[in-house]
N, C-alpha and C positions, 0 to 999 in steps of 0.2 A: 778498240775493241770491236771484233765481228760479231754481229748480231747473227746467232744461229737459227735460220729459219727452219732449217730440217728437225732442229730440236722442238722447236714451236710446234712445228706441224705433228710431228709424232705424239705430242702430249695430247694435241685435238684428237686425233684419231684414235689414241688409247681411251679418252673419254666418251668417245662414240660407241667404241666396242662395249661399253658398259650398258649402252641404253638398248632398249629393243629396235629390232632391226626393222626398217619399213619394208612391205611385202609389195614393193613397188619398182617398177626399172627408172633409171635416169637415161635419158635420151639426148643424143647430141647432134646437132645438125650441122655438117662439113660443106661449105660450097665451094666448088673448085678445088685447085692444089695450093697449099701453102705449107713450107717445110717446118715452119715454126709452128703453126696450128697443128700439125702432125704430132709435133713433140710434145706440146701440151696436151693433148689427147691421149698420149700414150701415159702420161703422168697420171690423169684422171682415170683411166680405166685400170691402172695398176694400184690405185688407192680403193676403188671399186671392189677389185677383187680382193683386197685385203679385209673389207668389211663384209666381203658375201652380198654385195649389191650387183643386180643385172645392170650392165653398161650397155646400151645400144649405140651405135653411131649410124647415123643414117648420111651418106654421101650423096651429094648432088653435083652434077657437073656444071662447070662453069658457064655452060651453055643455056641452061634454065633460064627462065624468066622469074621477075618477082612475085608475079600471082602464083607461079608454080611453088616458089619456096613458101609461100603463105600457105597454100593448100596443105603441103607435106608438115608443116606446123599445126595446121587446124586438125588433121588428122591424129596427131598427137595429143592436141588437147582434148579430143573426143573419146581416146584410148584410157579407159580405166586402169589399165595395167601400168600406165606411165606417171609416175609421181613428180617427175621434173623435166624440165625441159632446159637444154642449152644452146643457143644460137652462137656457134665459134666465130669470133670475130678476130681480125676484121675480116669485112667478106671481100670478094673480088672487086676493082675500082668501078666497075659498070654498076653496080647496085647501090642503092640508098638505104642504109641500115633503118632511117626512120621510117620508110616504108614497110619494111618488112618486121620490124620490132614489135609494134603494137599487136600483131597476128600472136604473138604468145600470151596465154592465158594468166592472169596473177597468181592463179591458184598453183601453177607449174613454173614460175618464173623465178628460177633459181638464182640468176645473177641479178635480181631487182632492177632489170633494165626498163621496165615499163613503170608508169606512175602509180598505179594500184599495186605493182609488186612490190613496192617499195615499204607499203603499208603491213606488209605481210612478214618480210625479212629484209634487213637492212644491205645496202650494196656490199660486194665482197671486199673491195678495197677498205672500206671504213672499217669492217671486222678485222683486215689485216692490221690497220694503224693501231687499233685498240689493242689486238694480241700484242704487238711489239712494245706498246706503251706499258701495258701491265708485265710484260716480260722486264721492262728495265724499271717498274715500279716509278713511273714518272706521272706526275700530276701536272696538267697543262694549264690550269688556270692560270698562272703566273708566268707564262711561257709565251714568248714570241714565235709565232709559226709561220714558215714562208710555203706556198704551194706552188712549184713551177711544173706550168702546163696547165691550161684549163680544159682539156678534152672531156669527152662524154664519157669515158670509163673511168678515168683516175681523178684528173684535177676538180671538174665538177662537183662529184658526188662528196669530195674531202673537203671543198670549199663549203659546202651546203652543211657538212657534218660540224666542222670547227665553228662556223658563225660567231657565236658569242660564248663560245667554251674556252677560248683563250685569251690572254691579255691583247695581244694584236695579231692580226692576219693578215700576211703580204701575200698576194696574188700577182704571179709572174707567169709570162712565157719564155721561150727561148731566145725572143727578140726584145725582151726588158732589159734594163740594165742589171745584169745578173748579181752585180757588187751588192745589189739591198740585201742578198741573204747573209751578208755579215751580221746582220741584225740579228739573225733567227737563231733562236735556242734548238729549234726541229724544223728540218726542212724534209718535205715530201715531194719527191720527183717523179715525173712519167713523161716525159717528152719523148724518148726514144733515141734522143741524141746522145750517142755514145761518149764519154768524158767530158759532157758540158761543163759540170760542177767539179772545181779544183779543189783540193784540202786546203789551200792558201785562201781560199774565199771564206772559209768558215770560222767560227770564234771557238774558243775553247769549250771544250765538253758539249760541242753540237751533237746533235743525232741527226742521221739522214737515213730516211725510209725511201728506197729506191724501188719504184716500181719500171724505170725504163729500161729498155733492152735495145740493143742494136749489134751490128758487126763493125768491129775496128781490128785492122790487123789481121783478119780471118777469125778472131774470136768474139764470142758473146761478151759483150760489157753493158754496163748499166749508165745511166746520167751520170753517177759519181765516178771520178777518176780517182780508183784505189791503189794505181800501179807503185805510186810513191810510198804508199804504206807497208810497213812489214806485217806480214800475215799474223794478226792476232797478237803483236808484240809492242812495237812503239812505233813512234813516226822517226824516220831518217834523221840520222844526226847532221849537225852543220845547216840544217835549213831553220833559220831565225823566223822567217816569214809563216811558218807552219805552226798552227795551233798544238798544244801540248796534248790534248785528248780529243779523240773523234770517236764514236760509235756508229756504226753503220752495217746496212744490210749489204751482202757481197751479190754479186750476179756472176754465176748462177748461185742457187742455194740461200736466196735469201728470201724475199716476199712471195716468189714463185711457189715453194712447197706450201706455204702459209695458204696463199690463195686457193690452192687446189683441195687443201682442208677444209677449209671454209666454205666451198662448193658443197661437201658432203654436210657439214653443221646444217646449211641452209636446207638441204635436201630432206635432213630429218625433221627439221622444225615445220616444212611444210606438210611432211607427212606424219605429224604426231598424232 
């Protein structure tokens, strides 16, 4: 079963359209050149247009310094017409995100990247996981959950969220024994290593929520290798080592659209 992220995102956007529109701008700061970041920003601008939200893109060249980036963010903090700030990640390698992220005001921290920002809105990936679980009508309290990848943006906030909410929590990275995911009912992955998780590693009725993306064979693919699966139909015949049923978010069209929709849900919350 393919989990239709675009449909989930459309439902979120439809709900937001029924609410009073914030009379503020959403500002995104892009440092340097990154084709994938440009693609994500186009998606964000597209949703802003659908909602009638003013979307500002501030481009900074890769030659700027960390203090200069922080000063640009501080200008947005002080600008009363700006209701939310996105620092587009990843930053170019020469920058340290921990030196820049604290510059974002918690009152405008759309991604909940700062500690205080998390007190006002939830991290986006946490909300995406909730959306998918709600879509599947899944109760996690009796489930074993495996989180693959412990990164700042995906693994860390998800591990914190699940904490004591599930029966068992398995924390892995790409160098652990990936076979441990055979125990998991729900797998949440965000390593960016295309094809890392194979269908034969999963148990029957497993759910894969895939935040990873990377290029393989010139195509954008997720951490979950879904190439062996017939799109939305069934698993290939004659493969006894494959589980009978898997539900998963595809790449593209899975967690990505939901994540963008959740940006605007947080924007509405911060400007309620």
